[in-house]
C-alpha positions in Angstrom: 0.1 14.8 57.2 -2.6 16.8 55.4 -5.6 17.7 57.5 -7.9 16.4 54.8 -6.8 12.9 55.7 -7.6 13.2 59.4 -11.3 12.4 59.2 -10.5 9.3 57.1 -8.1 8.0 59.8 -10.5 8.9 62.7 -13.5 7.0 61.3 -11.4 4.1 60.1 -9.9 3.8 63.6 -13.4 4.0 65.1 -14.8 1.3 62.8 -11.9 -1.0 63.7 -12.5 -0.3 67.4 -16.2 -1.1 67.1 -15.6 -4.3 65.3 -12.8 -5.3 67.7 -12.5 -9.1 68.0 -15.1 -9.6 65.3 -12.2 -8.8 62.8 -10.7 -12.3 63.6 -10.9 -14.9 60.8 -14.3 -16.5 60.6 -17.9 -15.4 60.0 -20.1 -13.0 61.9 -23.5 -14.8 61.8 -26.5 -13.2 63.4 -30.2 -13.2 62.6 -30.2 -11.7 59.0 -26.5 -11.9 58.4 -25.5 -15.3 57.0 -22.4 -15.1 54.9 -21.0 -18.4 53.7 -17.7 -19.7 52.2 -19.1 -19.8 48.7 -21.8 -17.2 48.3 -24.5 -18.3 45.8 -26.1 -15.2 44.4 -26.1 -16.0 40.7 -29.9 -16.6 40.8 -30.4 -12.9 41.4 -28.6 -12.0 38.2 -30.5 -14.6 36.1 -33.8 -13.5 37.7 -34.4 -16.9 39.3 -35.3 -15.5 42.6 -38.6 -13.6 42.1 -40.4 -15.7 44.6 -37.9 -15.2 47.3 -36.4 -11.7 46.5 -38.5 -9.7 49.0 -38.6 -12.6 51.5 -34.9 -12.3 52.1 -34.9 -8.5 52.2 -32.7 -8.1 49.2 -34.3 -8.2 45.8 -33.7 -7.4 42.2 -32.0 -4.1 42.9 -29.1 -5.9 44.5 -28.0 -7.8 41.4 -24.8 -5.8 40.8 -23.7 -6.1 44.4 -24.3 -9.8 44.6 -22.5 -10.3 41.3 -19.4 -8.5 42.6 -19.5 -10.4 46.0 -19.7 -13.8 44.2 -16.9 -12.9 41.9 -14.7 -11.6 44.7 -15.3 -14.8 46.8 -13.4 -16.7 44.1 -10.3 -14.6 44.8 -10.4 -13.8 48.6 -12.1 -15.6 51.5 -15.7 -14.8 51.9 -15.3 -14.1 55.6 -12.8 -11.3 54.6 -15.4 -9.9 52.2 -17.9 -9.8 55.0 -15.5 -8.0 57.3 -14.8 -5.4 54.6 -18.5 -4.8 54.1 -19.1 -4.3 57.8 -16.1 -2.1 58.1 -17.2 0.1 55.1 -20.7 0.4 56.5 -19.4 1.9 59.8 -16.6 3.9 58.1 -18.8 5.5 55.5 -21.5 6.2 58.1 -19.1 8.4 60.0 -17.3 9.9 57.1 -20.4 10.7 55.0 -22.1 12.5 57.9 -18.9 14.3 58.8 -18.8 15.9 55.3 -22.4 17.3 55.6 -21.0 20.3 57.5 -18.8 22.1 55.0 -16.8 24.3 57.4 -14.0 22.7 59.6 -14.6 22.5 63.3 -15.3 20.1 66.1 -19.0 19.9 65.0 -18.0 17.9 61.9 -16.7 15.2 64.2 -19.7 15.3 66.4 -21.9 14.7 63.3 -19.8 11.7 62.2 -19.5 10.2 65.6 -23.1 10.4 66.6 -24.4 9.2 63.3 -21.9 6.3 63.4 -22.4 5.3 67.1 -26.0 5.3 68.4 -28.7 2.8 69.5 -30.2 2.5 66.0 -26.9 1.4 64.4 -26.2 -0.9 67.3 -29.6 -2.7 67.3 -29.5 -3.2 63.5 -26.0 -4.5 63.6 -26.9 -6.9 66.4 -29.8 -8.2 64.2 -27.4 -8.6 61.2 -29.5 -6.2 59.1 -26.6 -5.1 56.9 -29.0 -4.1 54.1 -30.5 -1.5 56.4 -27.1 -0.3 57.6 -25.9 -0.1 54.0 -28.7 2.3 53.2 -28.0 4.2 56.4 -24.3 4.6 55.5 -24.9 6.0 52.0 -27.8 8.2 52.9 -25.7 11.2 54.2 -23.2 10.8 51.3 -26.1 11.1 48.8 -27.6 14.0 50.6 -24.3 15.8 50.7 -24.0 15.4 46.9 -27.7 16.6 46.5 -27.0 19.7 48.6 -24.0 20.4 46.4 -26.1 19.9 43.3 -28.7 22.4 44.5 -25.9 24.9 45.2 -23.7 24.5 42.2 -25.6 22.5 39.6 -23.5 21.1 36.6 -23.5 17.7 35.1 -20.7 16.1 37.2 -22.8 16.7 40.3 -25.9 15.5 38.6 -24.2 12.2 37.6 -22.8 11.7 41.1 -26.2 12.2 42.6 -27.7 9.6 40.4 -25.0 7.1 41.2 -25.1 7.9 45.0 -28.9 7.5 45.0 -28.5 4.1 43.3 -26.0 3.0 46.0 -28.4 4.0 48.8 -31.0 1.4 47.9 -28.7 -1.2 46.4 -29.3 -3.7 49.2 -32.5 -2.4 50.7 -35.0 -0.8 48.3 -36.6 1.0 51.2 -33.5 3.2 51.2 -34.8 4.9 48.0 -37.9 6.1 49.8 -35.9 7.4 52.7 -33.6 9.3 50.4 -36.5 10.6 48.3 -38.3 11.8 51.4 -35.2 13.6 52.7 -34.4 15.1 49.3 -38.0 16.3 48.8 -37.8 18.2 52.2 -34.5 19.8 51.3 -35.6 20.8 47.9 -38.9 22.2 49.2 -37.2 24.5 51.7 -34.5 25.5 49.2 -37.2 26.6 46.8 -39.4 28.5 49.2 -36.6 30.1 51.2 -34.5 31.1 48.2 -35.5 34.6 46.9 -33.4 34.2 43.8 -35.8 32.9 41.1 -32.9 31.9 38.8 -31.4 29.9 41.7 -34.7 28.1 42.2 -35.1 27.3 38.6 -31.5 26.0 38.4 -32.1 23.8 41.5 -35.2 22.3 40.0 -33.6 21.7 36.7 -30.6 19.8 38.0 -32.7 17.8 40.5 -34.9 16.7 37.6 -31.9 15.8 35.5 -30.5 13.7 38.3 -33.9 11.9 38.7 -34.0 11.1 35.0 -30.5 9.7 35.0 -31.3 7.7 38.2 -34.3 6.2 36.5 -32.3 5.0 33.5 -29.5 3.7 35.7 -32.0 1.7 37.7 -34.1 0.5 34.8 -32.6 -3.0 35.4 -34.8 -3.4 38.4 -37.6 -0.9 37.9 -38.8 -2.7 34.8 -38.8 -6.0 36.7 -40.7 -4.5 39.6 -43.4 -3.0 37.4 -43.7 -6.2 35.3 -43.6 -8.7 38.3 -46.7 -10.8 38.9 -46.4 -10.1 42.6 -44.1 -9.9 45.6 -44.2 -10.7 49.3 -45.6 -7.2 49.9 -48.9 -8.5 48.5 -49.1 -10.9 51.5 -48.6 -8.3 54.2 -51.5 -7.2 56.4 -52.2 -5.7 59.8 -50.7 -8.7 61.5 -47.3 -7.6 60.1 -47.8 -4.1 61.6 -48.3 -5.7 65.0 -45.3 -8.1 64.6 -42.9 -5.5 63.5 -44.0 -2.2 65.1 -41.7 -0.4 67.4 -41.4 -1.8 70.9 -41.2 0.1 74.1 -39.7 -0.3 77.6 -39.9 3.2 79.0 -42.6 4.7 76.8 -42.8 4.5 73.0 -42.3 8.3 72.5 -39.1 8.3 74.6 -37.8 5.1 73.1 -38.1 6.4 69.5 -37.0 9.9 70.5 -33.8 8.4 72.0 -33.1 6.2 68.9 -34.3 3.0 70.5 -37.6 1.1 69.9 -36.4 -1.7 67.6 -39.0 -4.4 67.4 -36.6 -7.1 68.4 -35.3 -5.8 71.7 -33.0 -8.6 72.7 -29.7 -6.8 73.0 -28.0 -5.1 76.0 -28.1 -1.4 75.4 -26.1 1.2 77.3 -29.3 2.4 78.9 -29.7 -1.1 80.5 -26.4 -0.5 82.3 -26.1 3.3 82.9 -28.7 4.7 85.2 -28.0 8.2 84.0 -28.4 7.4 80.2 -31.3 9.9 80.0 -28.9 12.7 80.9 -26.7 11.8 78.0 -29.7 11.8 75.7 -30.8 15.2 77.1 -27.4 16.5 76.0 -27.8 15.1 72.5 -31.3 16.6 72.3 -30.1 20.0 73.6 -27.3 20.2 71.1 -29.7 19.5 68.2 -32.1 22.2 69.5 -29.3 24.6 70.1 -27.8 24.0 66.7 -31.2 24.6 65.0 -31.9 27.8 66.9 -28.5 29.3 66.5 -28.5 28.8 62.7 -32.2 29.7 62.1 -32.9 32.8 64.2 -30.9 36.0 64.3 -28.5 36.2 67.1 -28.8 40.0 67.5 -31.9 42.2 67.6 -32.4 44.3 64.5 -32.3 48.0 65.1 -34.4 49.2 62.2 -36.5 48.3 59.2 -33.4 47.7 57.0 -31.9 45.4 59.7 -35.2 43.5 59.9 -35.2 43.0 56.1 -31.6 41.9 56.2 -32.3 39.4 59.0 -35.2 37.9 57.1 -33.1 37.8 53.9 -30.4 35.9 55.8 -32.9 33.4 57.3 -34.5 32.8 53.9 -31.3 32.5 52.0 -29.0 30.6 54.3 -31.1 28.7 56.8 -32.8 26.3 54.5 -30.6 23.4 55.5 -31.0 23.6 59.3 -34.8 23.9 58.8 -34.7 21.0 56.3 -32.9 18.7 58.7 -35.2 19.6 61.6 -38.2 18.7 59.5 -36.5 15.5 58.3 -36.0 14.6 62.0 -39.6 15.3 63.0 -40.9 13.4 60.0 -38.7 10.4 60.8 -39.9 10.5 64.4 -43.6 10.5 63.5 -43.2 7.8 60.9 -41.1 5.7 63.2 -43.9 5.7 65.8 -46.0 4.1 63.0 -48.8 1.8 64.3 -47.4 1.9 67.9 -49.5 4.8 69.1 -53.1 5.9 68.7 -51.9 9.3 67.5 -49.9 8.1 64.6 -51.7 4.9 63.6 -54.4 6.6 61.4 -51.9 8.4 59.3 -49.7 5.3 59.1 -52.6 3.1 58.1 -53.6 5.6 55.4 -50.0 5.4 54.0 -50.2 1.6 54.3 -53.4 1.5 52.3 -52.7 4.2 49.7 -49.1 3.8 48.8 -48.4 0.3 47.5 -44.7 0.1 48.4 -45.1 1.6 51.9 -45.9 -1.9 53.2 -42.1 -2.4 53.0 -42.0 -0.3 56.1 -43.9 -2.7 58.3 -40.8 -2.2 60.5 -41.6 1.5 60.9 -38.6 2.0 63.3 -36.4 2.2 60.1 -37.5 5.8 59.9 -35.5 6.4 63.0 -32.5 6.7 60.6 -33.8 10.1 59.6 -34.0 11.1 63.2 -30.4 10.0 63.8 -29.4 12.1 60.8 -31.2 15.1 62.2 -29.7 14.8 65.7 -26.2 14.5 64.2 -26.4 17.4 61.7 -28.1 19.9 64.0 -26.0 18.8 67.0 -22.9 19.4 64.9 -24.1 22.9 64.3 -24.6 23.4 68.0 -21.0 22.2 68.8 -19.6 24.6 66.2 -21.6 27.4 67.7 -20.0 26.8 71.0 -16.6 26.5 69.3 -17.2 29.9 67.7 -17.2 31.4 71.2 -13.5 30.6 71.5 -12.8 33.3 68.9 -14.2 35.9 71.3 -12.1 37.5 74.0 -12.6 35.8 77.3 -10.6 34.9 80.4 -8.2 32.0 80.0 -10.0 29.8 82.6 -13.3 30.3 80.8 -11.7 29.4 77.5 -10.1 26.3 79.0 -13.4 25.3 80.5 -15.2 25.8 77.2 -12.6 23.6 75.4 -13.1 20.9 78.0 -16.9 21.2 77.6 -16.6 20.7 73.9 -14.5 17.6 74.3 -17.0 16.2 76.8 -19.8 16.9 74.4 -17.9 15.1 71.6 -17.5 12.1 74.0 -21.3 11.9 74.7 -22.1 9.5 71.8 -19.4 7.1 73.0 -20.9 6.9 76.5 -24.5 6.9 75.2 -23.8 3.8 73.1 -20.7 2.3 74.6 -22.0 -1.3 74.2 -21.3 -0.9 70.4 -17.6 -1.4 71.0 -17.2 -5.2 70.8 -21.0 -5.4 71.0 -20.7 -6.1 74.7 -19.5 -9.7 74.1 -22.9 -10.7 72.6 -21.5 -11.5 69.1 -18.6 -13.8 68.2 -16.7 -15.1 65.2 -17.3 -18.6 64.1 -17.2 -21.0 61.2 -19.8 -23.5 60.0 -19.6 -27.0 61.6 -17.1 -29.3 60.0 -19.9 -31.8 59.3 -21.6 -29.2 57.0 -18.4 -29.1 54.9 -18.3 -32.9 54.8 -21.9 -33.1 53.6 -21.3 -30.4 51.0 -18.2 -32.3 49.7 -20.3 -35.5 49.5 -23.1 -33.8 47.6 -20.5 -32.3 45.2 -19.3 -35.8 44.2 -22.8 -36.3 42.7 -22.6 -34.7 39.2 -26.3 -34.9 38.6 -28.4 -31.8 38.5 -30.6 -32.5 41.6 -32.2 -30.5 44.4 -31.6 -30.8 48.2 -34.3 -30.4 50.8 -33.0 -28.8 54.1 -34.8 -29.5 57.4 -36.0 -28.5 59.9 -38.4 -26.4 57.9 -37.8 -22.9 59.2 -36.7 -19.6 57.7 -35.2 -18.6 61.1 -34.0 -21.0 63.8 -31.6 -21.3 66.7 -28.3 -22.9 65.8 -26.5 -24.2 68.9 -23.0 -23.9 67.4 -23.3 -20.1 67.1 -21.1 -18.3 69.7 -23.7 -15.4 70.1 -25.9 -15.0 73.1 -28.8 -14.9 70.7 -28.4 -17.9 68.5 -31.2 -17.2 66.0 -30.1 -17.1 62.4 -31.8 -16.9 59.0 -31.5 -20.3 57.4 -28.0 -20.3 55.7 -28.4 -23.6 53.8 -29.1 -22.0 50.4 -25.9 -20.0 50.7 -23.7 -22.7 52.2 -24.4 -25.8 50.1 -23.4 -25.8 46.4 -26.4 -27.9 45.2 -29.7 -26.1 44.8 -31.4 -26.1 48.2 -35.1 -25.9 49.0 -35.4 -24.5 52.5 -38.1 -23.0 54.7 -39.2 -19.5 53.9 -41.8 -19.4 56.6 -41.1 -16.4 58.8 -43.0 -17.6 61.9 -43.2 -14.4 63.9 -46.1 -14.0 66.4 -49.3 -15.1 64.5 -47.6 -15.0 61.1 -46.5 -18.4 59.9 -45.5 -17.5 56.4 -45.7 -14.7 53.8 -44.3 -16.7 51.0 -46.1 -17.2 47.7 -43.7 -19.8 46.5 -45.9 -22.9 45.4 -42.9 -25.2 45.9 -42.8 -24.3 49.5 -46.5 -24.6 49.8 -46.3 -28.1 48.6 -43.5 -29.0 51.1 -45.6 -27.4 53.9 -48.5 -29.7 52.9 -46.4 -32.9 52.9 -44.2 -32.5 56.0 -47.0 -32.3 58.7 -48.3 -35.7 57.3 -44.9 -37.4 57.6 -46.1 -39.8 60.2 -49.0 -40.9 57.9 -46.8 -41.8 54.9 -44.0 -44.1 54.0 -43.2 -42.8 50.5 -41.8 -39.3 51.1 -39.0 -39.9 48.5 -41.6 -40.5 45.8 -43.6 -37.4 46.9 -40.4 -35.3 46.6 -39.4 -36.8 43.2 -41.6 -34.3 41.2 -39.4 -31.6 42.8 -36.2 -33.3 41.7 -35.2 -33.8 45.3 -32.6 -36.5 45.6 -31.2 -35.6 49.0 -32.5 -34.5 52.4 -30.4 -32.8 55.0 -31.6 -32.9 58.6 -29.6 -30.9 61.2 -30.1 -31.4 64.9 -31.5 -28.0 65.6 -34.8 -26.5 66.7 -37.6 -29.2 66.5 -35.5 -31.8 64.6 -37.0 -34.6 66.8 -40.3 -34.1 65.0 -38.7 -35.3 61.8 -38.1 -38.9 63.0 -40.5 -40.1 60.4 -37.7 -39.6 57.9 -36.1 -42.8 59.3 -39.2 -44.8 58.7 -39.7 -44.0 55.0 -39.3 -46.9 52.7 -37.7 -44.9 49.9 -35.2 -42.9 52.0 -31.8 -44.2 53.0 -29.3 -42.7 55.5 -26.3 -41.9 53.4 -24.2 -39.9 55.8 -24.6 -39.3 59.5 -22.4 -37.4 62.0 -23.0 -35.5 65.2 -25.6 -32.9 64.5 -26.4 -33.7 60.9 -27.9 -36.5 58.8 -28.0 -36.9 55.0 -30.7 -39.0 53.5 -30.8 -40.1 49.9 -34.0 -40.5 47.9 -34.1 -44.1 46.5 -36.9 -43.1 44.1 -35.6 -42.1 40.7 -35.5 -38.3 40.2 -34.8 -36.2 37.1 -34.7 -32.6 36.1 -37.0 -33.5 33.1 -39.1 -36.6 32.5 -41.9 -37.5 30.1 -45.3 -39.2 30.7 -48.5 -39.9 28.9 -51.0 -40.0 31.7 -53.0 -37.0 33.0 -55.0 -37.3 36.3 -57.3 -34.5 37.4 -57.6 -33.7 41.1 -59.7 -31.7 43.5 -57.1 -31.3 46.2 -53.7 -32.4 47.4 -55.4 -34.7 49.9 -56.7 -36.7 46.9 -53.2 -36.7 45.4 -51.7 -38.0 48.6 -54.3 -40.8 48.7 -53.5 -41.7 45.1 -49.8 -41.8 45.8 -50.4 -44.9 48.0 -51.4 -47.0 44.9 -49.6 -45.3 42.0 -46.2 -43.9 41.3 -46.7 -40.1 41.1 -43.9 -39.6 38.6 -45.8 -41.7 36.1 -48.7 -39.3 35.8 -49.4 -35.6 35.6 -51.6 -34.3 38.4 -53.7 -31.3 37.3 -56.2 -29.5 39.6 -59.7 -29.1 38.1 -62.1 -31.1 36.0 -61.1 -32.8 32.7 -61.0 -36.0 30.8 -58.8 -38.7 32.4 -56.0 -39.6 30.0 -54.7 -42.8 31.6 -52.0 -43.4 29.0 -49.7 -46.3 29.8 -48.8 -45.0 33.3 -45.0 -45.1 32.7 -42.3 -42.4 33.0 -39.2 -41.8 30.9 -36.3 -39.9 32.3 -34.9 -37.5 29.7 -31.3 -36.4 29.2 -30.8 -32.7 29.8 -27.8 -30.4 29.3 -27.6 -27.0 31.0 -26.4 -24.3 28.6 -26.9 -21.6 31.2 -29.1 -21.3 34.3 -31.9 -20.1 32.1 -31.5 -22.4 29.1 -31.5 -26.2 28.9 -31.2 -28.6 26.0 -33.6 -31.6 26.4 -33.7 -34.8 24.4 -36.8 -35.8 22.5 -39.4 -38.4 23.4 -42.4 -40.2 21.9 -44.4 -39.7 25.1 -47.0 -36.9 25.1 -45.8 -34.6 27.8 -42.5 -33.3 29.1 -42.3 -32.2 32.7 -39.6 -29.7 33.7 -38.8 -29.4 37.4 -37.8 -25.8 37.8 -34.5 -25.0 39.6 -35.0 -24.1 43.3 -37.7 -21.5 43.8 -38.1 -19.8 40.4 -41.4 -18.5 39.2 -42.7 -21.1 36.7 -44.7 -18.7 34.5 -42.0 -17.8 32.0 -40.6 -21.1 30.9 -41.0 -22.2 27.3 -40.1 -25.3 25.4 -39.3 -24.7 21.7 -41.1 -21.4 21.9 -44.3 -22.8 23.4 -45.5 -22.2 26.9 -46.8 -24.9 29.4 -49.9 -26.8 28.5 -50.3 -28.0 32.1 -48.8 -27.4 35.5 -48.0 -30.6 37.4 -49.3 -30.3 41.0 -50.4 -26.7 40.1 -47.0 -25.2 39.6 -44.4 -27.4 37.7 -44.5 -26.5 33.9 -45.5 -29.3 31.6 -44.9 -29.0 27.8 -46.1 -30.9 24.7 -43.2 -33.2 23.9 -41.1 -33.0 20.8 -39.6 -36.2 19.2 -36.5 -34.2 18.2 -36.1 -32.5 21.6 -35.4 -28.9 22.0 -34.6 -26.0 24.4 -36.3 -25.1 27.6 -35.8 -21.4 28.2 -36.6 -18.9 30.9 -37.9 -16.2 28.6 -38.2 -13.5 31.2 -34.4 -13.2 31.4 -34.1 -12.6 27.6 -37.2 -10.4 27.2 -36.9 -8.3 30.4 -33.8 -8.8 32.4 -31.2 -8.7 29.7 -32.5 -5.6 27.8 -32.8 -3.7 31.1 -29.2 -4.7 32.0 -28.0 -3.4 28.6 -29.8 -0.1 29.0 -28.7 0.5 32.5 -25.2 -0.6 31.7 -25.0 1.6 28.7 -26.1 4.6 30.8 -23.5 3.8 33.4 -20.7 3.6 30.8 -21.9 6.9 29.2 -21.9 8.7 32.6 -18.4 7.4 33.3 -17.2 8.5 29.9 -18.7 12.0 30.3 -17.2 12.4 33.8 -13.8 11.3 32.5 -14.1 13.7 29.6 -15.2 16.6 31.9 -12.2 16.0 34.2 -9.8 16.0 31.3 -11.2 19.3 30.0 -11.0 20.8 33.5 -7.4 19.7 34.0 -6.3 20.7 30.5 -4.3 24.0 30.4 -6.3 26.9 28.9 -5.3 28.1 25.5 -4.1 31.6 24.8 
């Protein structure tokens, strides 16, 4: 067996050992991890998720990934795709870090093992934050390519760097900032410690070229970000800092320094079991300091001026990487403390106020990823320094003792985070309840294009059927059910009820608390094209008893743990009316709904002339050509109401090239009707999304072609 394959086998075996019984058929469902049998991610591609993108921690940068997952789910079981992703995250974490140290030696394995197995990875895995771990896994791989780019230059490395950088932030855009910060530190010390001006110029040139290619490759989401009306980041405030800042048990400085401090400390760590865990951490810290010192300072005293110059030249020319990774670790430590200490809060608040996207790091403990990287890399150097002593002449007992010591040091990460293996029985494999599948099959027998409301109204809730010790899970209904589902996006953490800007959800949150005061909930949901309501017996489901007392709702399906209601009031994706009613508030609207059918009028907030019309509604035939284009039949009535699918932003819909003249209830687009009918189009896809896809796709194809051509030239026999 070639030695080059050994690391691949080692980290593959470790990844399998960590996952353990979680590899069994079924889904791993925990907090932010909610895979489902038929993943529904197409809304990301079409741009129909701008209200919810940042709420669910994914976003527009994830489009290529979601497209691949949804396509693969048609071929292989979704639970297997989930296991492959989790395996790759762990495997690539170890292998990518391993390759950061170019020379062979036990230090390489220490780097990979510690970076792969530590409290940070453990806590994020327990919380199902696979987007964070995806970034974490690709970070050392991208940095390895960047270091090679600074050393060697050339276009293949430039292209690889642009692609690797894209992969880092594919599922978590915060990853781009982590990578940018690390690369900036490395580039800075490469420039100031390299005495060769040509080398400095070459490094800057190739780094700039990689940044340019990265920009074009990522144009498909950068354009969307810069042209978006707003994201959830706009809703974040100091309350978010308090809710998500690093938590402490033994002192915040020690917690962050030891790679703990996750804001949701509900897992059993090794330190909760081992009384001597601090000794293991001391070893990790010592190895990092030893590795930094041994590679940064001369090991022998210079004997004269020439020796001093040579020593300084050596430090400046070859020690930029240890210094860089040390600074990266210190920076990560300071930023991870965030708002949790009086020392770092002023600086963190300044970044929060001055850098718009920095609010994405309300969970400042994410910066601990940089600290983990620093510990691993510098500790690997320290192990190799000890291993180099084996080359010196020494007594056999001393040599044997040193070998044993090195093996014990390599075992330190295993002991320090042993609860990662099998996750100490806190996670299990499961499937969704059989009743969920039955309800989904029932809904699929209805061929109409209608929406479904899922209750209880929570973004996160405890599900009793989960096998985990912590049964909280992000609402999986929008992924599980095939019909478009409207579900809670209210985060409900500490004093924060919601951060959503979605007006559809705001409307639901106005209606539901008044459920005991009304008997026409079906009618009030008709403007949202909601024909079905699913109520699962979880969380505070008892508070939704008013559903059974509604005159226009009927129990259609009921089994243990789940009830399906059908809206008896007519609903339609599009309908036409003549009447316009101006309102001051939703309370006035709710009062009017007791005496008039709300689907027979338009309700517009503000002052204006009342256009009573004939108070009748006409359901229009509609044909979906694509998720962003619909063909609508004509009508003689004045106004055509289009109920947007799911949670899409309503600002970019047009009917026969004309924008909305009103917004029903303040958010549903209303167009002037056309007797001959026409097309309702989500123009943002064609004007922004599609062109950016074409540009980024063309750049990707060009880069692949150039790499292929370069390889062919390199492999071709030289002439003459």
